[in-house]
LUMMI-543714 format. One record per residue (C-alpha): residue number from 1; residue in three letters; x, y, z. Coordinates in steps of 0.5 Angstrom, whole numbers, plus 500, padded with zeros to 3 digits. Example, Ala and Ser with C-alpha at 12.3 -4.5 7.8 and 13.67 -1.06 7.14 Angstrom:
# LUMMI-543714
<1, "ALA", <525, 491, 516>>
<2, "SER", <527, 498, 514>>
END
This chain:
# LUMMI-543714
<1, "MET", <500, 500, 500>>
<2, "THR", <503, 507, 498>>
<3, "PRO", <504, 511, 505>>
<4, "SER", <502, 517, 502>>
<5, "LEU", <495, 515, 500>>
<6, "PRO", <490, 519, 503>>
<7, "PRO", <485, 515, 508>>
<8, "SER", <479, 517, 503>>
<9, "LEU", <482, 512, 498>>
<10, "TRP", <484, 506, 503>>
<11, "SER", <481, 500, 501>>
<12, "ARG", <477, 496, 507>>
<13, "ARG", <483, 491, 507>>
<14, "ASP", <488, 497, 508>>
<15, "LEU", <483, 500, 514>>
<16, "LEU", <483, 493, 518>>
<17, "ARG", <490, 492, 517>>
<18, "ARG", <492, 499, 520>>
<19, "CYS", <487, 499, 525>>
<20, "GLY", <489, 492, 527>>
<21, "GLY", <496, 494, 528>>
<22, "GLY", <495, 500, 532>>
<23, "ALA", <491, 496, 537>>
<24, "GLY", <497, 491, 537>>
<25, "LEU", <502, 496, 539>>
<26, "ILE", <497, 499, 544>>
<27, "GLY", <497, 492, 548>>
<28, "LEU", <504, 492, 547>>
<29, "ALA", <506, 499, 550>>
<30, "THR", <501, 497, 556>>
<31, "LEU", <505, 490, 557>>
<32, "LEU", <511, 494, 557>>
<33, "ARG", <509, 499, 562>>
<34, "ASP", <506, 494, 567>>
<35, "GLU", <513, 490, 566>>
<36, "ARG", <517, 497, 567>>
<37, "LEU", <520, 495, 560>>
<38, "LEU", <519, 502, 557>>
<39, "GLY", <525, 505, 555>>
<40, "SER", <522, 512, 557>>
<41, "THR", <521, 510, 564>>
<42, "PRO", <525, 514, 569>>
<43, "ALA", <529, 512, 574>>
<44, "LEU", <526, 514, 581>>
<45, "ASN", <528, 514, 588>>
<46, "PRO", <524, 507, 591>>
<47, "LEU", <523, 511, 598>>
<48, "ALA", <521, 517, 595>>
<49, "ALA", <514, 519, 598>>
<50, "ARG", <508, 517, 594>>
<51, "PRO", <501, 519, 594>>
<52, "PRO", <496, 514, 597>>
<53, "GLN", <490, 511, 592>>
<54, "HIS", <485, 514, 596>>
<55, "VAL", <485, 519, 602>>
<56, "GLY", <488, 516, 608>>
<57, "LYS", <488, 519, 615>>
<58, "ALA", <494, 515, 617>>
<59, "ARG", <501, 517, 615>>
<60, "SER", <505, 513, 619>>
<61, "VAL", <504, 507, 624>>
<62, "ILE", <507, 505, 630>>
<63, "TRP", <506, 497, 632>>
<64, "LEU", <507, 495, 639>>
<65, "PHE", <508, 488, 638>>
<66, "MET", <506, 484, 645>>
<67, "ASN", <511, 478, 643>>
<68, "GLY", <508, 471, 645>>
<69, "GLY", <501, 472, 645>>
<70, "PRO", <498, 476, 651>>
<71, "SER", <491, 473, 654>>
<72, "GLN", <485, 476, 652>>
<73, "VAL", <481, 474, 658>>
<74, "ASP", <486, 477, 662>>
<75, "THR", <487, 484, 659>>
<76, "TRP", <482, 487, 655>>
<77, "ASP", <476, 482, 654>>
<78, "TYR", <472, 481, 660>>
<79, "LYS", <468, 475, 662>>
<80, "PRO", <464, 474, 668>>
<81, "GLU", <462, 468, 666>>
<82, "LEU", <469, 465, 666>>
<83, "ALA", <469, 467, 673>>
<84, "ARG", <462, 463, 675>>
<85, "ARG", <465, 457, 671>>
<86, "ASP", <472, 457, 674>>
<87, "GLY", <474, 450, 675>>
<88, "GLN", <469, 447, 670>>
<89, "GLU", <471, 443, 664>>
<90, "LEU", <470, 446, 658>>
<91, "GLU", <465, 442, 654>>
<92, "GLY", <467, 440, 647>>
<93, "PHE", <474, 443, 647>>
<94, "ASP", <479, 441, 642>>
<95, "LYS", <485, 438, 645>>
<96, "ASN", <489, 440, 639>>
<97, "THR", <487, 447, 640>>
<98, "GLY", <493, 449, 644>>
<99, "PHE", <501, 447, 643>>
<100, "PHE", <502, 443, 649>>
<101, "THR", <496, 438, 648>>
<102, "GLY", <497, 433, 654>>
<103, "ASN", <496, 439, 659>>
<104, "VAL", <489, 441, 658>>
<105, "GLY", <486, 443, 665>>
<106, "PRO", <479, 446, 667>>
<107, "LEU", <477, 453, 666>>
<108, "MET", <481, 458, 670>>
<109, "LYS", <478, 465, 672>>
<110, "SER", <482, 471, 671>>
<111, "PRO", <486, 472, 677>>
<112, "PHE", <486, 480, 676>>
<113, "GLN", <481, 485, 678>>
<114, "TRP", <477, 489, 672>>
<115, "ALA", <473, 495, 672>>
<116, "GLN", <470, 500, 667>>
<117, "HIS", <473, 506, 664>>
<118, "GLY", <472, 512, 660>>
<119, "GLN", <465, 514, 657>>
<120, "SER", <465, 508, 653>>
<121, "GLY", <465, 504, 659>>
<122, "ALA", <471, 499, 657>>
<123, "TRP", <472, 494, 661>>
<124, "VAL", <480, 493, 663>>
<125, "SER", <484, 489, 667>>
<126, "GLU", <488, 492, 673>>
<127, "LEU", <494, 490, 669>>
<128, "PHE", <494, 497, 665>>
<129, "PRO", <492, 503, 670>>
<130, "HIS", <495, 508, 665>>
<131, "LEU", <492, 505, 659>>
<132, "SER", <486, 505, 662>>
<133, "ARG", <485, 512, 662>>
<134, "HIS", <486, 512, 654>>
<135, "VAL", <480, 507, 652>>
<136, "ASP", <476, 512, 649>>
<137, "ARG", <482, 513, 644>>
<138, "MET", <482, 506, 642>>
<139, "ALA", <478, 502, 637>>
<140, "PHE", <478, 495, 640>>
<141, "LEU", <478, 488, 635>>
<142, "HIS", <475, 483, 640>>
<143, "SER", <474, 478, 635>>
<144, "CYS", <481, 476, 632>>
<145, "TYR", <483, 469, 630>>
<146, "THR", <489, 466, 626>>
<147, "GLU", <491, 460, 623>>
<148, "SER", <496, 457, 627>>
<149, "ASN", <498, 455, 635>>
<150, "ASN", <505, 455, 634>>
<151, "HIS", <509, 462, 635>>
<152, "SER", <513, 462, 629>>
<153, "PRO", <508, 461, 623>>
<154, "ALA", <503, 465, 627>>
<155, "LEU", <508, 471, 628>>
<156, "PHE", <509, 470, 620>>
<157, "MET", <502, 470, 619>>
<158, "MET", <501, 477, 623>>
<159, "ASN", <507, 480, 620>>
<160, "THR", <506, 478, 613>>
<161, "GLY", <499, 475, 612>>
<162, "VAL", <502, 468, 610>>
<163, "PRO", <504, 463, 616>>
<164, "ARG", <511, 461, 613>>
<165, "MET", <517, 465, 612>>
<166, "GLY", <519, 469, 605>>
<167, "PHE", <514, 474, 604>>
<168, "PRO", <514, 481, 605>>
<169, "CYS", <512, 484, 612>>
<170, "VAL", <506, 489, 613>>
<171, "GLY", <512, 495, 614>>
<172, "SER", <515, 493, 607>>
<173, "TRP", <508, 493, 604>>
<174, "ALA", <507, 500, 607>>
<175, "THR", <513, 503, 605>>
<176, "TYR", <513, 500, 598>>
<177, "GLY", <506, 503, 597>>
<178, "LEU", <508, 510, 600>>
<179, "GLY", <515, 511, 600>>
<180, "SER", <518, 515, 606>>
<181, "GLU", <517, 523, 608>>
<182, "SER", <525, 523, 610>>
<183, "ARG", <530, 522, 606>>
<184, "ASP", <535, 521, 611>>
<185, "LEU", <532, 516, 616>>
<186, "PRO", <530, 509, 614>>
<187, "ALA", <523, 508, 612>>
<188, "PHE", <521, 502, 616>>
<189, "VAL", <525, 501, 623>>
<190, "VAL", <524, 495, 628>>
<191, "MET", <526, 495, 636>>
<192, "SER", <526, 489, 640>>
<193, "ASP", <527, 486, 647>>
<194, "PRO", <534, 488, 650>>
<195, "LEU", <536, 482, 653>>
<196, "ASP", <541, 477, 650>>
<197, "ARG", <537, 473, 644>>
<198, "GLY", <531, 477, 645>>
<199, "LEU", <529, 477, 638>>
<200, "PRO", <522, 474, 636>>
<201, "LYS", <522, 467, 633>>
<202, "GLY", <524, 468, 626>>
<203, "HIS", <528, 474, 627>>
<204, "ALA", <529, 478, 622>>
<205, "LEU", <524, 474, 617>>
<206, "ASN", <519, 478, 621>>
<207, "TRP", <521, 485, 618>>
<208, "SER", <523, 482, 611>>
<209, "SER", <522, 485, 605>>
<210, "GLY", <521, 478, 602>>
<211, "PHE", <521, 479, 594>>
<212, "LEU", <520, 486, 594>>
<213, "PRO", <526, 490, 593>>
<214, "GLY", <531, 490, 599>>
<215, "VAL", <530, 497, 600>>
<216, "TYR", <523, 496, 604>>
<217, "GLN", <526, 491, 609>>
<218, "GLY", <526, 494, 616>>
<219, "THR", <532, 497, 619>>
<220, "HIS", <533, 493, 626>>
<221, "LEU", <536, 498, 632>>
<222, "ARG", <540, 494, 637>>
<223, "PRO", <537, 495, 644>>
<224, "LYS", <544, 495, 647>>
<225, "GLY", <550, 499, 645>>
<226, "ARG", <551, 502, 638>>
<227, "ALA", <544, 502, 635>>
<228, "ILE", <546, 502, 628>>
<229, "ASP", <553, 500, 625>>
<230, "ASN", <557, 504, 620>>
<231, "LEU", <555, 511, 622>>
<232, "ASP", <562, 513, 623>>
<233, "LEU", <567, 514, 617>>
<234, "PRO", <572, 508, 617>>
<235, "PRO", <579, 510, 618>>
<236, "GLY", <582, 513, 612>>
<237, "LEU", <576, 515, 609>>
<238, "ASP", <574, 523, 609>>
<239, "PRO", <567, 525, 607>>
<240, "ALA", <569, 528, 600>>
<241, "THR", <572, 522, 598>>
<242, "GLN", <566, 518, 600>>
<243, "ARG", <562, 523, 596>>
<244, "ARG", <566, 521, 590>>
<245, "GLN", <565, 514, 591>>
<246, "LEU", <557, 514, 591>>
<247, "ASP", <557, 519, 585>>
<248, "LEU", <561, 514, 581>>
<249, "MET", <557, 508, 583>>
<250, "ALA", <551, 513, 581>>
<251, "ARG", <554, 514, 574>>
<252, "LEU", <555, 507, 573>>
<253, "GLY", <548, 505, 575>>
<254, "GLY", <546, 510, 570>>
<255, "ARG", <549, 507, 565>>
<256, "HIS", <546, 500, 567>>
<257, "ARG", <539, 503, 567>>
<258, "GLU", <540, 505, 560>>
<259, "PHE", <540, 498, 558>>
<260, "ASP", <536, 495, 563>>
<261, "PRO", <531, 500, 566>>
<262, "ALA", <527, 495, 569>>
<263, "ASP", <533, 493, 574>>
<264, "GLN", <529, 495, 581>>
<265, "ALA", <534, 491, 585>>
<266, "LEU", <540, 496, 582>>
<267, "ALA", <536, 502, 584>>
<268, "ALA", <534, 500, 591>>
<269, "ARG", <541, 498, 592>>
<270, "LEU", <544, 505, 590>>
<271, "GLU", <539, 508, 594>>
<272, "SER", <541, 504, 600>>
<273, "PHE", <548, 506, 600>>
<274, "GLU", <545, 514, 599>>
<275, "LEU", <541, 513, 605>>
<276, "ALA", <547, 510, 609>>
<277, "TYR", <551, 516, 607>>
<278, "ARG", <545, 521, 609>>
<279, "MET", <544, 517, 616>>
<280, "GLN", <551, 518, 618>>
<281, "MET", <548, 525, 620>>
<282, "ALA", <541, 524, 621>>
<283, "ALA", <541, 518, 625>>
<284, "PRO", <545, 520, 631>>
<285, "GLU", <540, 526, 632>>
<286, "ALA", <534, 522, 631>>
<287, "LEU", <536, 517, 636>>
<288, "ASP", <538, 522, 642>>
<289, "TRP", <532, 521, 646>>
<290, "GLN", <536, 524, 652>>
<291, "GLY", <535, 531, 648>>
<292, "GLU", <528, 531, 650>>
<293, "PRO", <526, 535, 656>>
<294, "GLU", <526, 532, 663>>
<295, "SER", <518, 532, 663>>
<296, "ILE", <517, 528, 657>>
<297, "ARG", <523, 523, 659>>
<298, "ARG", <519, 522, 666>>
<299, "LEU", <512, 522, 662>>
<300, "TYR", <515, 516, 659>>
<301, "GLY", <518, 513, 665>>
<302, "THR", <525, 513, 662>>
<303, "ASP", <527, 513, 670>>
<304, "ASP", <523, 508, 672>>
<305, "LYS", <527, 501, 672>>
<306, "PRO", <521, 496, 670>>
<307, "CYS", <519, 500, 664>>
<308, "ASP", <526, 504, 662>>
<309, "GLN", <528, 500, 656>>
<310, "PHE", <521, 500, 653>>
<311, "ALA", <520, 507, 655>>
<312, "ARG", <526, 509, 651>>
<313, "GLN", <524, 505, 645>>
<314, "CYS", <517, 509, 645>>
<315, "LEU", <520, 515, 646>>
<316, "THR", <524, 514, 640>>
<317, "ALA", <518, 511, 636>>
<318, "ARG", <515, 518, 637>>
<319, "ARG", <521, 522, 635>>
<320, "LEU", <522, 518, 628>>
<321, "VAL", <515, 519, 626>>
<322, "GLU", <516, 526, 627>>
<323, "ARG", <522, 526, 623>>
<324, "GLY", <518, 522, 617>>
<325, "VAL", <519, 515, 618>>
<326, "ARG", <513, 511, 615>>
<327, "PHE", <513, 505, 620>>
<328, "VAL", <516, 503, 627>>
<329, "GLN", <515, 496, 630>>
<330, "ILE", <517, 495, 637>>
<331, "TYR", <517, 488, 640>>
<332, "SER", <515, 487, 647>>
<333, "GLY", <519, 481, 650>>
<334, "GLY", <523, 476, 646>>
<335, "MET", <522, 468, 644>>
<336, "ASP", <530, 466, 644>>
<337, "ASN", <531, 467, 651>>
<338, "GLU", <524, 465, 653>>
<339, "ARG", <522, 472, 656>>
<340, "SER", <516, 474, 653>>
<341, "TRP", <508, 474, 654>>
<342, "ASP", <508, 467, 653>>
<343, "GLY", <505, 465, 660>>
<344, "HIS", <504, 458, 660>>
<345, "GLU", <506, 457, 667>>
<346, "ASN", <504, 463, 671>>
<347, "ILE", <500, 468, 668>>
<348, "VAL", <500, 473, 674>>
<349, "ARG", <507, 473, 674>>
<350, "ASN", <508, 473, 667>>
<351, "HIS", <503, 478, 665>>
<352, "SER", <504, 483, 671>>
<353, "GLY", <511, 483, 669>>
<354, "PHE", <510, 485, 662>>
<355, "ALA", <505, 490, 663>>
<356, "ALA", <509, 493, 668>>
<357, "GLU", <514, 494, 663>>
<358, "THR", <509, 497, 657>>
<359, "ASP", <503, 500, 660>>
<360, "ARG", <506, 507, 662>>
<361, "PRO", <510, 508, 656>>
<362, "ILE", <505, 506, 651>>
<363, "ALA", <500, 511, 655>>
<364, "ALA", <505, 516, 655>>
<365, "LEU", <506, 515, 647>>
<366, "LEU", <499, 516, 646>>
<367, "THR", <499, 522, 650>>
<368, "ASP", <505, 525, 647>>
<369, "LEU", <502, 524, 640>>
<370, "GLU", <496, 527, 641>>
<371, "GLN", <499, 533, 645>>
<372, "ARG", <503, 534, 639>>
<373, "GLY", <498, 534, 634>>
<374, "LEU", <501, 527, 631>>
<375, "LEU", <496, 522, 634>>
<376, "ASP", <490, 524, 628>>
<377, "GLU", <496, 522, 623>>
<378, "THR", <499, 516, 627>>
<379, "LEU", <496, 509, 627>>
<380, "VAL", <498, 506, 634>>
<381, "ILE", <497, 498, 634>>
<382, "TRP", <497, 494, 640>>
<383, "GLY", <497, 486, 640>>
<384, "GLY", <500, 479, 639>>
<385, "GLU", <500, 473, 634>>
<386, "PHE", <495, 470, 638>>
<387, "GLY", <491, 469, 644>>
<388, "ARG", <491, 464, 650>>
<389, "LEU", <486, 459, 652>>
<390, "PRO", <481, 460, 658>>
<391, "ILE", <483, 454, 661>>
<392, "VAL", <489, 453, 666>>
<393, "GLN", <495, 449, 663>>
<394, "LYS", <496, 443, 668>>
<395, "GLY", <502, 443, 672>>
<396, "GLY", <502, 451, 673>>
<397, "THR", <497, 457, 673>>
<398, "GLY", <498, 459, 666>>
<399, "ARG", <495, 458, 660>>
<400, "ASP", <496, 455, 653>>
<401, "HIS", <496, 458, 646>>
<402, "ASN", <489, 460, 643>>
<403, "PRO", <489, 461, 635>>
<404, "HIS", <481, 462, 636>>
<405, "ALA", <481, 469, 639>>
<406, "PHE", <485, 475, 641>>
<407, "THR", <484, 482, 642>>
<408, "VAL", <488, 488, 638>>
<409, "TRP", <486, 495, 639>>
<410, "MET", <488, 501, 635>>
<411, "ALA", <488, 508, 636>>
<412, "GLY", <489, 515, 632>>
<413, "GLY", <490, 514, 624>>
<414, "GLY", <483, 515, 622>>
<415, "THR", <480, 510, 627>>
<416, "LYS", <474, 511, 631>>
<417, "PRO", <475, 512, 638>>
<418, "GLY", <472, 508, 644>>
<419, "VAL", <468, 503, 639>>
<420, "HIS", <468, 495, 640>>
<421, "HIS", <468, 491, 634>>
<422, "GLY", <466, 483, 635>>
<423, "ALA", <466, 479, 641>>
<424, "THR", <468, 472, 643>>
<425, "ASP", <464, 467, 646>>
<426, "GLU", <462, 467, 654>>
<427, "VAL", <468, 464, 656>>
<428, "GLY", <473, 468, 651>>
<429, "PHE", <475, 461, 648>>
<430, "LYS", <473, 463, 640>>
<431, "ALA", <471, 469, 636>>
<432, "VAL", <464, 468, 635>>
<433, "GLN", <461, 475, 633>>
<434, "ASP", <464, 479, 627>>
<435, "ARG", <470, 475, 626>>
<436, "VAL", <476, 479, 624>>
<437, "SER", <481, 474, 620>>
<438, "VAL", <489, 477, 620>>
<439, "HIS", <487, 479, 612>>
<440, "ASP", <481, 483, 615>>
<441, "PHE", <486, 486, 620>>
<442, "HIS", <491, 488, 614>>
<443, "ALA", <486, 490, 610>>
<444, "THR", <484, 495, 615>>
<445, "LEU", <491, 497, 616>>
<446, "LEU", <492, 499, 609>>
<447, "HIS", <485, 502, 608>>
<448, "LEU", <487, 507, 614>>
<449, "LEU", <494, 508, 610>>
<450, "GLY", <490, 510, 604>>
<451, "PHE", <490, 503, 600>>
<452, "ASP", <485, 499, 597>>
<453, "HIS", <488, 492, 599>>
<454, "GLU", <486, 489, 593>>
<455, "LYS", <490, 494, 589>>
<456, "LEU", <497, 494, 592>>
<457, "THR", <500, 489, 589>>
<458, "PHE", <507, 487, 586>>
<459, "ARG", <508, 482, 580>>
<460, "TYR", <513, 476, 582>>
<461, "SER", <514, 470, 579>>
<462, "GLY", <509, 471, 574>>
<463, "ARG", <503, 473, 579>>
<464, "ASP", <501, 479, 582>>
<465, "PHE", <502, 478, 590>>
<466, "ARG", <498, 482, 595>>
<467, "LEU", <499, 483, 603>>
<468, "THR", <492, 480, 604>>
<469, "ASP", <493, 474, 599>>
<470, "VAL", <486, 473, 596>>
<471, "SER", <481, 475, 602>>
<472, "GLY", <480, 480, 607>>
<473, "ASP", <475, 486, 608>>
<474, "VAL", <476, 492, 611>>
<475, "VAL", <473, 493, 618>>
<476, "ARG", <468, 499, 617>>
<477, "SER", <466, 499, 624>>
<478, "VAL", <473, 502, 627>>
<479, "VAL", <474, 506, 621>>
<480, "ASP", <472, 514, 622>>
<481, "GLY", <469, 516, 616>>
END
């Protein structure tokens, strides 16, 4: 066909050929764009702040992870029927529910006193004298449940939405979707128990970026000694020389991107070097909680021996989100040193100790965020990987693992204050009303950050993955607006 032939003289065959070819090119361009193979795709900073899919009130998250599985019937889920049936057998109990299946005892009432607090009248155990003053700020999910009664898979489930290792965690998904508002600090920071071997089961796999680019992985701050390595220049290297090295890597990376624009791994790697360079100046100041006024340090309890470590971590979390860090996760208790909320033998000793470490600092965090105008845009989460059984574990006065029921509360960040969603049965064994799966919880968290959980995806190994896999519904009753 002659190219200069005017359209008015095209034959029907010419018209179909041209239209068909154009439609094919449009489809090819779309595929190349989706796979990020278009040569015109710019190389962007993978941590640059990005707008959410819809208006979300939460700009950052502080997740207070009560590692080991706190007992819902001894903390936030008041069950007077459990006291009335103390010592009775739990009819129809599945002995495979707990972890130690041969140690099943009768129902055991909560050994703690309970009282109602706030205008919402929320029942709270005596374990939390400070947090009980904040119940009208909290949105409670009383009907959570999970898939596993074992710590490691339950931790992976709560953190990644999958009960096995190798998948991106919530913090990585959040920073992948939103980036960071700080150029000089990690987008995602993790803090853990201060004692030796005080990490949760699975260690860094709980804050791994999985198949997402490595730049979205959590940065763990050591609880003792220097929080982060390599904040000082190595001997013989001055700032000017270090800057020239980074500039050289950037130029070489730019040449590589001309041939392979889709190489996100290289972009993430280069950005990690640049971030480390900038952190040498910014991180020491951000982590210097001792620079806070004495009144603030005292509010958190940094001078109170039982809670001083967790107080410093909560105060540091506030300083980090104030400086643009997107996601902070703090673990109360570790598993490798058997020091956690895992109260198998003595629930009073176990839960009283960990409540004493965390109650005052978390209450101070809520107060501090609110008085600084940050609570409305900071989502605070409290919870563990599962709950505990309402029965006693033989050989002690503790409780075994319970995947069928546990409580999570959220505050700030667009949650509706003073509400209680869902319920467990009369003794707190199973979630029975408006049940909340882990995927539902994750869908709600992402919604508060401004994302449709079904549309926040990443293509890996020929499939579009998402945090909520193939299920999950937003718990609308706890969302404000």
